[in-house]
DOBAVO-771298 format. One record per residue (C-alpha): residue number from 1; residue in three letters; x, y, z. Coordinates in Angstrom, 3 decimals, always signed. Layout:
NUM ala X Y Z;
...
//
This chain:
1 met -131.375 -80.078 +13.471;
2 ser -131.013 -82.540 +16.300;
3 tyr -132.560 -85.961 +16.567;
4 his -133.933 -86.957 +19.954;
5 ser -134.978 -90.545 +20.404;
6 thr -138.073 -91.064 +22.506;
7 thr -137.234 -94.716 +23.136;
8 leu -135.216 -95.814 +26.130;
9 val -132.174 -97.814 +25.169;
10 lys -130.923 -100.090 +27.910;
11 thr -127.283 -100.991 +27.832;
12 arg -125.351 -103.427 +29.898;
13 arg -123.614 -100.510 +31.601;
14 tyr -126.848 -99.209 +33.136;
15 thr -128.936 -102.342 +33.661;
16 ser -126.504 -103.648 +36.275;
17 ala -126.402 -100.385 +38.238;
18 lys -126.860 -100.799 +41.984;
19 arg -127.922 -97.199 +42.564;
20 his -130.645 -95.038 +41.135;
21 phe -129.979 -91.303 +41.196;
22 leu -133.341 -90.520 +42.801;
23 ser -132.537 -92.746 +45.783;
24 leu -128.924 -91.664 +46.414;
25 asp -127.936 -90.222 +49.760;
26 tyr -127.139 -86.697 +48.595;
27 lys -125.671 -85.723 +51.961;
28 lys -123.044 -88.412 +51.489;
29 tyr -122.170 -87.764 +47.845;
30 ala -122.358 -83.966 +47.986;
31 arg -120.372 -83.541 +51.178;
32 gly -118.204 -80.441 +50.971;
33 met -120.053 -79.029 +47.942;
34 ile -122.638 -76.276 +47.566;
35 ala -125.055 -75.527 +44.722;
36 phe -126.224 -71.994 +44.029;
37 his -127.554 -69.592 +41.393;
38 pro -124.465 -67.891 +39.933;
39 ser -124.076 -64.157 +39.460;
40 glu -123.734 -62.859 +35.891;
41 glu -119.974 -62.520 +36.419;
42 glu -119.683 -66.116 +37.650;
43 leu -121.876 -67.270 +34.793;
44 his -119.596 -65.513 +32.309;
45 val -116.529 -67.318 +33.720;
46 leu -118.330 -70.672 +33.529;
47 phe -119.524 -69.906 +29.997;
48 asn -115.961 -69.179 +28.853;
49 cys -114.685 -72.436 +30.392;
50 thr -117.390 -74.358 +28.558;
51 ala -117.000 -72.511 +25.241;
52 ala -113.320 -73.487 +25.193;
53 arg -114.364 -77.173 +25.156;
54 val -117.745 -77.225 +23.394;
55 ser -118.440 -75.708 +20.016;
56 pro -120.805 -74.602 +18.693;
57 met -123.013 -73.627 +21.588;
58 ala -125.501 -70.954 +22.570;
59 ser -124.274 -67.373 +22.775;
60 phe -123.722 -65.762 +26.163;
61 ala -126.588 -63.344 +25.391;
62 thr -128.909 -66.329 +24.893;
63 val -127.732 -67.942 +28.130;
64 leu -128.420 -64.709 +30.029;
65 arg -131.863 -64.326 +28.430;
66 val -132.870 -67.839 +29.451;
67 tyr -131.368 -67.399 +32.941;
68 his -133.197 -64.108 +33.509;
69 arg -136.470 -65.680 +32.380;
70 asn -136.028 -68.569 +34.820;
71 pro -133.079 -68.518 +37.279;
72 asp -133.681 -72.180 +38.136;
73 thr -132.221 -73.097 +34.737;
74 ile -128.604 -72.868 +35.933;
75 leu -126.998 -74.207 +39.097;
76 ala -123.327 -73.623 +39.821;
77 phe -121.237 -75.866 +42.082;
78 ala -118.429 -74.873 +44.406;
79 arg -116.507 -76.262 +47.314;
80 glu -117.986 -75.287 +50.647;
81 arg -115.827 -72.888 +52.613;
82 arg -115.897 -73.154 +56.360;
83 ser -115.044 -69.478 +56.862;
84 gly -118.254 -68.284 +55.222;
85 asp -116.359 -66.626 +52.355;
86 ser -117.918 -66.948 +48.952;
87 ser -116.612 -69.793 +46.825;
88 ser -115.743 -69.577 +43.158;
89 pro -117.826 -71.911 +40.986;
90 ile -116.003 -74.917 +39.580;
91 gly -118.856 -76.437 +37.589;
92 phe -122.480 -76.049 +36.591;
93 leu -125.564 -77.771 +35.242;
94 ala -127.993 -75.939 +32.942;
95 his -131.353 -77.176 +31.729;
96 leu -134.209 -75.859 +29.659;
97 pro -137.535 -76.317 +31.477;
98 leu -139.783 -77.057 +28.516;
99 asn -143.505 -76.357 +28.585;
100 ala -145.865 -78.645 +26.624;
101 glu -145.299 -76.722 +23.390;
102 gly -141.536 -76.807 +24.003;
103 leu -141.550 -80.574 +24.460;
104 leu -143.395 -81.033 +21.170;
105 ala -140.941 -78.655 +19.488;
106 leu -138.007 -80.679 +20.863;
107 leu -139.451 -83.948 +19.611;
108 asp -140.331 -82.708 +16.133;
109 gly -137.115 -80.694 +15.637;
110 arg -138.537 -77.147 +15.816;
111 leu -136.708 -76.297 +19.066;
112 asn -133.411 -74.571 +18.377;
113 thr -131.437 -75.587 +21.471;
114 lys -128.737 -73.015 +20.722;
115 asn -131.301 -70.195 +20.795;
116 pro -134.582 -71.442 +22.301;
117 glu -137.634 -69.246 +21.908;
118 asp -139.126 -68.013 +25.189;
119 arg -142.531 -69.413 +24.242;
120 tyr -141.123 -72.940 +24.655;
121 leu -139.739 -72.349 +28.165;
122 ala -141.607 -72.683 +31.447;
123 arg -141.336 -69.799 +33.892;
124 gln -139.869 -70.280 +37.367;
125 his -143.296 -70.685 +38.991;
126 glu -144.545 -73.230 +36.416;
127 arg -144.103 -77.005 +36.402;
128 pro -142.347 -77.948 +33.145;
129 ala -143.579 -80.730 +30.857;
130 ala -139.970 -81.973 +30.410;
131 leu -136.354 -80.995 +31.028;
132 tyr -133.690 -80.700 +28.380;
133 tyr -130.191 -80.730 +29.859;
134 trp -128.713 -77.854 +27.932;
135 ala -125.136 -77.825 +29.187;
136 met -123.008 -79.118 +31.994;
137 tyr -119.450 -78.506 +32.962;
138 phe -117.809 -80.484 +35.693;
139 thr -114.938 -82.810 +36.408;
140 ser -114.997 -85.916 +38.551;
141 glu -114.069 -83.792 +41.576;
142 val -117.314 -81.830 +41.138;
143 gly -119.532 -84.915 +40.969;
144 gly -120.923 -84.183 +44.412;
145 gly -122.316 -80.923 +43.059;
146 leu -124.199 -82.893 +40.454;
147 ala -125.772 -84.875 +43.286;
148 leu -127.081 -81.593 +44.733;
149 ala -128.672 -80.702 +41.400;
150 leu -130.243 -84.135 +41.103;
151 glu -131.644 -83.762 +44.609;
152 arg -133.768 -80.919 +43.237;
153 met -135.222 -83.335 +40.702;
154 thr -136.950 -85.123 +43.562;
155 ser -139.062 -82.046 +44.384;
156 glu -142.730 -82.004 +43.403;
157 lys -141.989 -79.471 +40.665;
158 tyr -139.605 -81.795 +38.801;
159 arg -140.478 -85.293 +40.006;
160 asn -141.099 -87.843 +37.233;
161 leu -140.500 -85.424 +34.369;
162 pro -139.009 -86.824 +31.188;
163 ile -135.384 -85.730 +30.780;
164 tyr -133.625 -85.257 +27.446;
165 cys -130.047 -84.368 +26.555;
166 lys -127.481 -84.640 +23.812;
167 ala -123.790 -85.191 +24.471;
168 ala -121.610 -82.589 +22.745;
169 thr -118.195 -83.964 +23.708;
170 lys -116.497 -87.344 +24.054;
171 glu -116.481 -86.859 +27.826;
172 gly -120.230 -86.225 +27.718;
173 trp -120.818 -89.544 +25.992;
174 glu -118.910 -91.275 +28.771;
175 ile -121.123 -89.977 +31.594;
//
C-alpha cells in the first residue's frame, strides 16, 4: 500500500524558484524535441528501459490495457528530425487520469497503482478529477520533452487538476 500525503510541503528548494512550469516558454525549452503517442513496439522498448531501472512496476500487459483505454496516458519524447524520418523515443511520461472514484481510491489506499482497475480511470474524452504520474523515464537531455508534456497540462481538460506521484528511484527523488 502506498501513502499519499494530501498536504503540500514547501521546501527551500522550491520556494525560491523563479519559474513556474505553467508559465514556461515551451517553445524555448522544448526546442528540437517532439512529443507523440508511441506505437506498441516503441512502448515495449521504453517499458524495458524503465523495468531495468525500476522494480517492481506494472506489467507490460497492464500498461497496454491502460494505454488502449486512454491513449493520452503516455507521451513519448524524441529528438526532432529535419528530414521527416521517424525518430526513436528516448523518454516518456505516463500518468493515470483518475476519475472522482479513482481519486478517492488513491487517497484511501484502495488504488493499486501497479494494476489500476479501469473503473478508476477517466476515458480519453472525459476530464479527470486528478492525475497520478505513473511513470517517467528521461535523462537531462530529454528535459525539453517534459516541457512539451507539461504544456498539455495547460489545456482546459487538465488545467488546475491536482497532481500526485511517488518517486520510485533516487533520481526520481531528485527531480
